[in-house]
Residue frames as qw, qx, qy, qz and C-alpha x, y, z in Angstrom:
[[0.019, 0.686, 0.150, -0.712, 12.92, 4.91, 41.66],
 [0.472, 0.486, 0.573, 0.461, 11.56, 6.18, 38.34],
 [0.035, -0.594, -0.016, 0.803, 12.12, 9.67, 36.93],
 [0.450, 0.542, 0.632, 0.323, 10.05, 10.70, 33.89],
 [0.065, -0.562, 0.046, 0.823, 10.72, 13.94, 32.00],
 [0.554, 0.666, 0.494, 0.071, 8.56, 15.02, 29.06],
 [0.278, -0.374, 0.314, 0.827, 10.36, 16.91, 26.32],
 [0.293, 0.144, -0.422, -0.846, 7.58, 18.38, 24.23],
 [0.764, 0.034, -0.004, -0.644, 4.53, 16.54, 22.96],
 [0.946, 0.154, -0.250, -0.137, 6.08, 13.22, 21.98],
 [0.560, 0.427, -0.586, 0.402, 9.65, 13.07, 23.29],
 [0.675, -0.679, 0.096, -0.274, 10.52, 11.89, 26.79],
 [0.380, 0.439, -0.750, 0.317, 13.33, 10.57, 28.95],
 [0.833, -0.474, -0.075, -0.276, 12.73, 7.90, 31.59],
 [0.260, 0.507, -0.738, 0.362, 15.40, 7.02, 34.16],
 [0.863, -0.393, -0.131, -0.288, 14.82, 3.99, 36.36],
 [0.113, 0.537, -0.761, 0.346, 17.14, 2.91, 39.17],
 [0.900, -0.240, -0.001, -0.365, 16.61, -0.57, 40.60],
 [0.412, -0.544, 0.730, -0.024, 18.76, -3.18, 42.39],
 [0.829, 0.190, 0.517, -0.095, 17.23, -5.93, 40.24],
 [0.598, 0.778, -0.170, -0.092, 18.98, -4.56, 37.13],
 [0.917, -0.182, 0.081, 0.346, 22.32, -5.68, 38.60],
 [0.336, -0.742, 0.269, 0.515, 25.87, -4.42, 38.14],
 [0.285, -0.157, 0.700, 0.636, 26.31, -5.58, 34.55],
 [0.714, 0.363, 0.101, 0.591, 26.44, -4.44, 31.77],
 [0.361, -0.403, -0.110, 0.834, 28.62, -1.41, 32.28],
 [0.282, 0.506, -0.081, -0.811, 27.13, 0.20, 29.18],
 [0.294, 0.207, 0.872, 0.331, 24.77, -1.24, 26.55],
 [0.313, 0.386, 0.005, -0.868, 22.70, 0.69, 24.03],
 [0.275, 0.303, 0.885, 0.223, 19.71, -0.73, 22.10],
 [0.282, 0.209, -0.102, -0.931, 17.18, 0.89, 19.78],
 [0.147, 0.362, 0.918, 0.073, 13.60, -0.28, 19.22],
 [0.061, 0.729, 0.623, 0.277, 10.88, 1.57, 17.27],
 [0.095, 0.753, 0.014, 0.651, 12.26, 5.13, 17.73],
 [0.622, -0.764, 0.094, -0.143, 13.27, 4.46, 21.37],
 [0.505, 0.514, -0.594, 0.357, 16.83, 4.29, 22.59],
 [0.815, -0.565, -0.067, -0.110, 17.46, 2.17, 25.70],
 [0.329, 0.622, -0.588, 0.398, 20.72, 2.56, 27.62],
 [0.868, -0.437, -0.235, -0.010, 21.53, -0.05, 30.25],
 [0.211, 0.627, -0.543, 0.517, 24.08, 0.84, 32.95],
 [0.352, -0.064, -0.841, 0.406, 24.77, -0.65, 36.39],
 [0.061, -0.454, -0.726, 0.513, 21.52, -0.54, 38.41],
 [0.215, 0.572, 0.093, -0.786, 20.09, 2.02, 35.94],
 [0.416, 0.377, 0.715, 0.417, 18.09, 2.01, 32.71],
 [0.105, 0.513, 0.000, -0.852, 17.56, 5.15, 30.62],
 [0.422, 0.477, 0.729, 0.251, 14.91, 5.22, 27.90],
 [0.045, 0.435, -0.117, -0.892, 14.80, 8.08, 25.39],
 [0.471, 0.575, 0.668, 0.044, 11.72, 8.33, 23.14],
 [0.246, -0.126, 0.310, 0.910, 12.49, 10.46, 20.11],
 [0.365, 0.494, 0.192, -0.766, 10.18, 12.82, 18.29],
 [0.171, 0.193, -0.769, -0.584, 10.22, 10.66, 15.13],
 [0.075, -0.334, -0.940, 0.005, 7.38, 8.55, 16.48],
 [0.331, -0.054, 0.043, -0.941, 3.95, 10.09, 16.14],
 [0.416, 0.195, 0.813, -0.357, 0.70, 8.50, 17.26],
 [0.053, 0.271, 0.781, 0.560, -1.70, 7.33, 14.58],
 [0.308, 0.204, 0.252, -0.894, -4.61, 9.71, 14.24],
 [0.012, -0.297, -0.904, -0.307, -7.96, 8.18, 13.45],
 [0.382, -0.266, -0.133, -0.875, -11.36, 9.69, 13.01],
 [0.436, -0.072, 0.690, -0.573, -14.00, 8.59, 15.47],
 [0.783, 0.348, 0.270, -0.440, -16.13, 7.28, 12.63],
 [0.128, 0.549, -0.733, -0.380, -13.44, 5.45, 10.63],
 [0.191, 0.024, 0.981, 0.018, -15.29, 2.12, 10.91],
 [0.448, 0.538, 0.514, -0.495, -18.66, 3.53, 9.90],
 [0.465, 0.397, 0.616, 0.496, -19.93, 3.47, 6.33],
 [0.082, -0.249, 0.043, 0.964, -20.10, 6.82, 4.59],
 [0.495, 0.577, 0.474, -0.444, -23.27, 6.10, 2.61],
 [0.302, 0.627, -0.456, -0.555, -21.47, 6.48, -0.72],
 [0.942, 0.230, 0.204, -0.132, -21.98, 3.82, -3.33],
 [0.176, -0.611, 0.691, 0.345, -18.83, 2.04, -4.46],
 [0.860, 0.397, -0.130, -0.294, -18.69, 0.06, -7.66],
 [0.658, -0.391, 0.619, 0.174, -16.68, -3.15, -7.57],
 [0.375, 0.586, -0.509, -0.507, -14.92, -3.62, -10.94],
 [0.029, -0.169, 0.981, 0.089, -14.89, -7.43, -10.54],
 [0.547, -0.172, -0.466, -0.674, -18.66, -7.56, -10.38],
 [0.522, -0.263, -0.791, 0.180, -18.85, -9.47, -7.09],
 [0.377, -0.691, -0.009, -0.617, -20.90, -8.17, -4.20],
 [0.472, 0.086, -0.752, 0.452, -19.23, -8.83, -0.84],
 [0.216, -0.174, 0.407, -0.870, -21.63, -6.85, 1.37]]
């Protein structure tokens, strides 16, 4: 069984109960990339904090702008 609760735009809590997690550990806390994972018997709780924000990119970030750039080394790579 999985329970997912959104807390605003970026934060969330996920609670998963499963027999495959087993009875051990009684309590174990880990943190990875602004997420806190708490392992308990047959349960795992994941809290995603608001510190993480998705990278925003423009739709045309790979396209050339048409501006001329001058390379100070004098080599032409294009």
